[in-house]
mmCIF file of the N, C-alpha and C atoms, coordinates in Angstrom:
data_MODEL
# 
_entry.id   MODEL 
# 
loop_
_atom_site.group_PDB 
_atom_site.id 
_atom_site.type_symbol 
_atom_site.label_atom_id 
_atom_site.label_alt_id 
_atom_site.label_comp_id 
_atom_site.label_asym_id 
_atom_site.label_entity_id 
_atom_site.label_seq_id 
_atom_site.pdbx_PDB_ins_code 
_atom_site.Cartn_x 
_atom_site.Cartn_y 
_atom_site.Cartn_z 
_atom_site.occupancy 
_atom_site.B_iso_or_equiv 
_atom_site.pdbx_formal_charge 
_atom_site.auth_seq_id 
_atom_site.auth_comp_id 
_atom_site.auth_asym_id 
_atom_site.auth_atom_id 
_atom_site.pdbx_PDB_model_num 
ATOM 1   N N  . UNK A 1 1  ? -164.846 -53.048 -141.126 1.00 0.00 ? 1  UNK A N  1 
ATOM 2   C CA . UNK A 1 1  ? -166.177 -52.936 -140.486 1.00 0.00 ? 1  UNK A CA 1 
ATOM 3   C C  . UNK A 1 1  ? -167.102 -52.066 -141.320 1.00 0.00 ? 1  UNK A C  1 
ATOM 4   N N  . UNK A 1 2  ? -167.944 -52.684 -142.088 1.00 0.00 ? 2  UNK A N  1 
ATOM 5   C CA . UNK A 1 2  ? -168.874 -51.932 -142.924 1.00 0.00 ? 2  UNK A CA 1 
ATOM 6   C C  . UNK A 1 2  ? -170.127 -52.744 -143.159 1.00 0.00 ? 2  UNK A C  1 
ATOM 7   N N  . UNK A 1 3  ? -170.841 -52.414 -144.199 1.00 0.00 ? 3  UNK A N  1 
ATOM 8   C CA . UNK A 1 3  ? -172.063 -53.176 -144.497 1.00 0.00 ? 3  UNK A CA 1 
ATOM 9   C C  . UNK A 1 3  ? -171.684 -54.586 -144.923 1.00 0.00 ? 3  UNK A C  1 
ATOM 10  N N  . UNK A 1 4  ? -172.378 -55.579 -144.436 1.00 0.00 ? 4  UNK A N  1 
ATOM 11  C CA . UNK A 1 4  ? -172.057 -56.977 -144.789 1.00 0.00 ? 4  UNK A CA 1 
ATOM 12  C C  . UNK A 1 4  ? -172.339 -57.216 -146.264 1.00 0.00 ? 4  UNK A C  1 
ATOM 13  N N  . UNK A 1 5  ? -171.654 -58.186 -146.867 1.00 0.00 ? 5  UNK A N  1 
ATOM 14  C CA . UNK A 1 5  ? -171.871 -58.503 -148.284 1.00 0.00 ? 5  UNK A CA 1 
ATOM 15  C C  . UNK A 1 5  ? -173.317 -58.923 -148.529 1.00 0.00 ? 5  UNK A C  1 
ATOM 16  N N  . UNK A 1 6  ? -173.821 -58.717 -149.733 1.00 0.00 ? 6  UNK A N  1 
ATOM 17  C CA . UNK A 1 6  ? -175.218 -59.094 -150.045 1.00 0.00 ? 6  UNK A CA 1 
ATOM 18  C C  . UNK A 1 6  ? -175.488 -60.563 -149.733 1.00 0.00 ? 6  UNK A C  1 
ATOM 19  N N  . UNK A 1 7  ? -174.510 -61.421 -150.037 1.00 0.00 ? 7  UNK A N  1 
ATOM 20  C CA . UNK A 1 7  ? -174.702 -62.855 -149.809 1.00 0.00 ? 7  UNK A CA 1 
ATOM 21  C C  . UNK A 1 7  ? -174.955 -63.116 -148.323 1.00 0.00 ? 7  UNK A C  1 
ATOM 22  N N  . UNK A 1 8  ? -174.155 -62.484 -147.455 1.00 0.00 ? 8  UNK A N  1 
ATOM 23  C CA . UNK A 1 8  ? -174.325 -62.700 -146.015 1.00 0.00 ? 8  UNK A CA 1 
ATOM 24  C C  . UNK A 1 8  ? -175.700 -62.209 -145.568 1.00 0.00 ? 8  UNK A C  1 
ATOM 25  N N  . UNK A 1 9  ? -176.074 -61.022 -146.038 1.00 0.00 ? 9  UNK A N  1 
ATOM 26  C CA . UNK A 1 9  ? -177.370 -60.478 -145.645 1.00 0.00 ? 9  UNK A CA 1 
ATOM 27  C C  . UNK A 1 9  ? -178.495 -61.396 -146.093 1.00 0.00 ? 9  UNK A C  1 
ATOM 28  N N  . UNK A 1 10 ? -178.370 -61.908 -147.322 1.00 0.00 ? 10 UNK A N  1 
ATOM 29  C CA . UNK A 1 10 ? -179.417 -62.798 -147.843 1.00 0.00 ? 10 UNK A CA 1 
ATOM 30  C C  . UNK A 1 10 ? -179.476 -64.074 -147.005 1.00 0.00 ? 10 UNK A C  1 
ATOM 31  N N  . UNK A 1 11 ? -178.296 -64.583 -146.631 1.00 0.00 ? 11 UNK A N  1 
ATOM 32  C CA . UNK A 1 11 ? -178.264 -65.821 -145.845 1.00 0.00 ? 11 UNK A CA 1 
ATOM 33  C C  . UNK A 1 11 ? -178.954 -65.605 -144.495 1.00 0.00 ? 11 UNK A C  1 
ATOM 34  N N  . UNK A 1 12 ? -178.631 -64.504 -143.841 1.00 0.00 ? 12 UNK A N  1 
ATOM 35  C CA . UNK A 1 12 ? -179.242 -64.241 -142.535 1.00 0.00 ? 12 UNK A CA 1 
ATOM 36  C C  . UNK A 1 12 ? -180.751 -64.086 -142.682 1.00 0.00 ? 12 UNK A C  1 
ATOM 37  N N  . UNK A 1 13 ? -181.174 -63.399 -143.735 1.00 0.00 ? 13 UNK A N  1 
ATOM 38  C CA . UNK A 1 13 ? -182.615 -63.207 -143.953 1.00 0.00 ? 13 UNK A CA 1 
ATOM 39  C C  . UNK A 1 13 ? -183.282 -64.560 -144.190 1.00 0.00 ? 13 UNK A C  1 
ATOM 40  N N  . UNK A 1 14 ? -182.661 -65.395 -145.014 1.00 0.00 ? 14 UNK A N  1 
ATOM 41  C CA . UNK A 1 14 ? -183.239 -66.710 -145.305 1.00 0.00 ? 14 UNK A CA 1 
ATOM 42  C C  . UNK A 1 14 ? -183.351 -67.528 -144.022 1.00 0.00 ? 14 UNK A C  1 
ATOM 43  N N  . UNK A 1 15 ? -182.293 -67.485 -143.196 1.00 0.00 ? 15 UNK A N  1 
ATOM 44  C CA . UNK A 1 15 ? -182.321 -68.237 -141.943 1.00 0.00 ? 15 UNK A CA 1 
ATOM 45  C C  . UNK A 1 15 ? -183.440 -67.729 -141.039 1.00 0.00 ? 15 UNK A C  1 
ATOM 46  N N  . UNK A 1 16 ? -183.596 -66.416 -140.975 1.00 0.00 ? 16 UNK A N  1 
ATOM 47  C CA . UNK A 1 16 ? -184.634 -65.837 -140.113 1.00 0.00 ? 16 UNK A CA 1 
ATOM 48  C C  . UNK A 1 16 ? -186.008 -66.264 -140.614 1.00 0.00 ? 16 UNK A C  1 
ATOM 49  N N  . UNK A 1 17 ? -186.201 -66.202 -141.922 1.00 0.00 ? 17 UNK A N  1 
ATOM 50  C CA . UNK A 1 17 ? -187.503 -66.590 -142.488 1.00 0.00 ? 17 UNK A CA 1 
ATOM 51  C C  . UNK A 1 17 ? -187.766 -68.072 -142.232 1.00 0.00 ? 17 UNK A C  1 
ATOM 52  N N  . UNK A 1 18 ? -186.723 -68.896 -142.447 1.00 0.00 ? 18 UNK A N  1 
ATOM 53  C CA . UNK A 1 18 ? -186.886 -70.343 -142.229 1.00 0.00 ? 18 UNK A CA 1 
ATOM 54  C C  . UNK A 1 18 ? -187.209 -70.638 -140.762 1.00 0.00 ? 18 UNK A C  1 
ATOM 55  N N  . UNK A 1 19 ? -186.507 -69.955 -139.861 1.00 0.00 ? 19 UNK A N  1 
ATOM 56  C CA . UNK A 1 19 ? -186.747 -70.171 -138.429 1.00 0.00 ? 19 UNK A CA 1 
ATOM 57  C C  . UNK A 1 19 ? -188.174 -69.758 -138.076 1.00 0.00 ? 19 UNK A C  1 
ATOM 58  N N  . UNK A 1 20 ? -188.614 -68.616 -138.612 1.00 0.00 ? 20 UNK A N  1 
ATOM 59  C CA . UNK A 1 20 ? -189.978 -68.155 -138.321 1.00 0.00 ? 20 UNK A CA 1 
ATOM 60  C C  . UNK A 1 20 ? -191.009 -69.135 -138.862 1.00 0.00 ? 20 UNK A C  1 
ATOM 61  N N  . UNK A 1 21 ? -190.807 -69.591 -140.088 1.00 0.00 ? 21 UNK A N  1 
ATOM 62  C CA . UNK A 1 21 ? -191.762 -70.532 -140.691 1.00 0.00 ? 21 UNK A CA 1 
ATOM 63  C C  . UNK A 1 21 ? -191.771 -71.841 -139.900 1.00 0.00 ? 21 UNK A C  1 
ATOM 64  N N  . UNK A 1 22 ? -190.589 -72.291 -139.496 1.00 0.00 ? 22 UNK A N  1 
ATOM 65  C CA . UNK A 1 22 ? -190.508 -73.536 -138.723 1.00 0.00 ? 22 UNK A CA 1 
ATOM 66  C C  . UNK A 1 22 ? -191.247 -73.405 -137.400 1.00 0.00 ? 22 UNK A C  1 
ATOM 67  N N  . UNK A 1 23 ? -191.094 -72.266 -136.741 1.00 0.00 ? 23 UNK A N  1 
ATOM 68  C CA . UNK A 1 23 ? -191.776 -72.044 -135.458 1.00 0.00 ? 23 UNK A CA 1 
ATOM 69  C C  . UNK A 1 23 ? -193.290 -72.062 -135.666 1.00 0.00 ? 23 UNK A C  1 
ATOM 70  N N  . UNK A 1 24 ? -193.752 -71.420 -136.739 1.00 0.00 ? 24 UNK A N  1 
ATOM 71  C CA . UNK A 1 24 ? -195.205 -71.390 -137.007 1.00 0.00 ? 24 UNK A CA 1 
ATOM 72  C C  . UNK A 1 24 ? -195.700 -72.807 -137.286 1.00 0.00 ? 24 UNK A C  1 
ATOM 73  N N  . UNK A 1 25 ? -194.947 -73.574 -138.065 1.00 0.00 ? 25 UNK A N  1 
ATOM 74  C CA . UNK A 1 25 ? -195.366 -74.942 -138.384 1.00 0.00 ? 25 UNK A CA 1 
ATOM 75  C C  . UNK A 1 25 ? -195.412 -75.787 -137.113 1.00 0.00 ? 25 UNK A C  1 
ATOM 76  N N  . UNK A 1 26 ? -194.384 -75.667 -136.271 1.00 0.00 ? 26 UNK A N  1 
ATOM 77  C CA . UNK A 1 26 ? -194.363 -76.442 -135.032 1.00 0.00 ? 26 UNK A CA 1 
ATOM 78  C C  . UNK A 1 26 ? -195.555 -76.064 -134.156 1.00 0.00 ? 26 UNK A C  1 
ATOM 79  N N  . UNK A 1 27 ? -195.831 -74.777 -134.045 1.00 0.00 ? 27 UNK A N  1 
ATOM 80  C CA . UNK A 1 27 ? -196.969 -74.326 -133.239 1.00 0.00 ? 27 UNK A CA 1 
ATOM 81  C C  . UNK A 1 27 ? -198.270 -74.896 -133.774 1.00 0.00 ? 27 UNK A C  1 
ATOM 82  N N  . UNK A 1 28 ? -198.427 -74.870 -135.094 1.00 0.00 ? 28 UNK A N  1 
ATOM 83  C CA . UNK A 1 28 ? -199.660 -75.389 -135.702 1.00 0.00 ? 28 UNK A CA 1 
ATOM 84  C C  . UNK A 1 28 ? -199.777 -76.888 -135.431 1.00 0.00 ? 28 UNK A C  1 
ATOM 85  N N  . UNK A 1 29 ? -198.669 -77.617 -135.568 1.00 0.00 ? 29 UNK A N  1 
ATOM 86  C CA . UNK A 1 29 ? -198.707 -79.061 -135.329 1.00 0.00 ? 29 UNK A CA 1 
ATOM 87  C C  . UNK A 1 29 ? -199.087 -79.351 -133.879 1.00 0.00 ? 29 UNK A C  1 
ATOM 88  N N  . UNK A 1 30 ? -198.551 -78.583 -132.952 1.00 0.00 ? 30 UNK A N  1 
ATOM 89  C CA . UNK A 1 30 ? -198.865 -78.792 -131.527 1.00 0.00 ? 30 UNK A CA 1 
ATOM 90  C C  . UNK A 1 30 ? -200.349 -78.539 -131.287 1.00 0.00 ? 30 UNK A C  1 
ATOM 91  N N  . UNK A 1 31 ? -200.866 -77.453 -131.867 1.00 0.00 ? 31 UNK A N  1 
ATOM 92  C CA . UNK A 1 31 ? -202.293 -77.135 -131.670 1.00 0.00 ? 31 UNK A CA 1 
ATOM 93  C C  . UNK A 1 31 ? -203.158 -78.247 -132.260 1.00 0.00 ? 31 UNK A C  1 
ATOM 94  N N  . UNK A 1 32 ? -202.819 -78.693 -133.463 1.00 0.00 ? 32 UNK A N  1 
ATOM 95  C CA . UNK A 1 32 ? -203.599 -79.764 -134.104 1.00 0.00 ? 32 UNK A CA 1 
ATOM 96  C C  . UNK A 1 32 ? -203.524 -81.043 -133.272 1.00 0.00 ? 32 UNK A C  1 
ATOM 97  N N  . UNK A 1 33 ? -202.321 -81.351 -132.779 1.00 0.00 ? 33 UNK A N  1 
ATOM 98  C CA . UNK A 1 33 ? -202.155 -82.562 -131.975 1.00 0.00 ? 33 UNK A CA 1 
ATOM 99  C C  . UNK A 1 33 ? -203.014 -82.497 -130.720 1.00 0.00 ? 33 UNK A C  1 
ATOM 100 N N  . UNK A 1 34 ? -203.044 -81.335 -130.067 1.00 0.00 ? 34 UNK A N  1 
ATOM 101 C CA . UNK A 1 34 ? -203.854 -81.193 -128.849 1.00 0.00 ? 34 UNK A CA 1 
ATOM 102 C C  . UNK A 1 34 ? -205.327 -81.364 -129.179 1.00 0.00 ? 34 UNK A C  1 
ATOM 103 N N  . UNK A 1 35 ? -205.761 -80.750 -130.284 1.00 0.00 ? 35 UNK A N  1 
ATOM 104 C CA . UNK A 1 35 ? -207.178 -80.853 -130.652 1.00 0.00 ? 35 UNK A CA 1 
ATOM 105 C C  . UNK A 1 35 ? -207.545 -82.301 -130.936 1.00 0.00 ? 35 UNK A C  1 
ATOM 106 N N  . UNK A 1 36 ? -206.660 -82.987 -131.671 1.00 0.00 ? 36 UNK A N  1 
ATOM 107 C CA . UNK A 1 36 ? -206.952 -84.384 -132.009 1.00 0.00 ? 36 UNK A CA 1 
ATOM 108 C C  . UNK A 1 36 ? -206.998 -85.237 -130.743 1.00 0.00 ? 36 UNK A C  1 
ATOM 109 N N  . UNK A 1 37 ? -206.058 -84.980 -129.832 1.00 0.00 ? 37 UNK A N  1 
ATOM 110 C CA . UNK A 1 37 ? -206.034 -85.770 -128.595 1.00 0.00 ? 37 UNK A CA 1 
ATOM 111 C C  . UNK A 1 37 ? -207.309 -85.518 -127.782 1.00 0.00 ? 37 UNK A C  1 
ATOM 112 N N  . UNK A 1 38 ? -207.749 -84.256 -127.744 1.00 0.00 ? 38 UNK A N  1 
ATOM 113 C CA . UNK A 1 38 ? -208.952 -83.929 -126.962 1.00 0.00 ? 38 UNK A CA 1 
ATOM 114 C C  . UNK A 1 38 ? -210.177 -84.592 -127.577 1.00 0.00 ? 38 UNK A C  1 
ATOM 115 N N  . UNK A 1 39 ? -210.250 -84.543 -128.931 1.00 0.00 ? 39 UNK A N  1 
ATOM 116 C CA . UNK A 1 39 ? -211.414 -85.121 -129.600 1.00 0.00 ? 39 UNK A CA 1 
ATOM 117 C C  . UNK A 1 39 ? -211.477 -86.623 -129.340 1.00 0.00 ? 39 UNK A C  1 
ATOM 118 N N  . UNK A 1 40 ? -210.301 -87.282 -129.357 1.00 0.00 ? 40 UNK A N  1 
ATOM 119 C CA . UNK A 1 40 ? -210.275 -88.714 -129.104 1.00 0.00 ? 40 UNK A CA 1 
ATOM 120 C C  . UNK A 1 40 ? -210.461 -88.977 -127.611 1.00 0.00 ? 40 UNK A C  1 
# 
């Protein structure tokens, strides 16, 4: 039980960043979709 290996830490960080970016992209797509639907 100690500090996790650098590879593990990097993997978790990459996953967190990817998840955050994916959430932002999904949110943006939803907002754009709503705007387009309203305009039409």
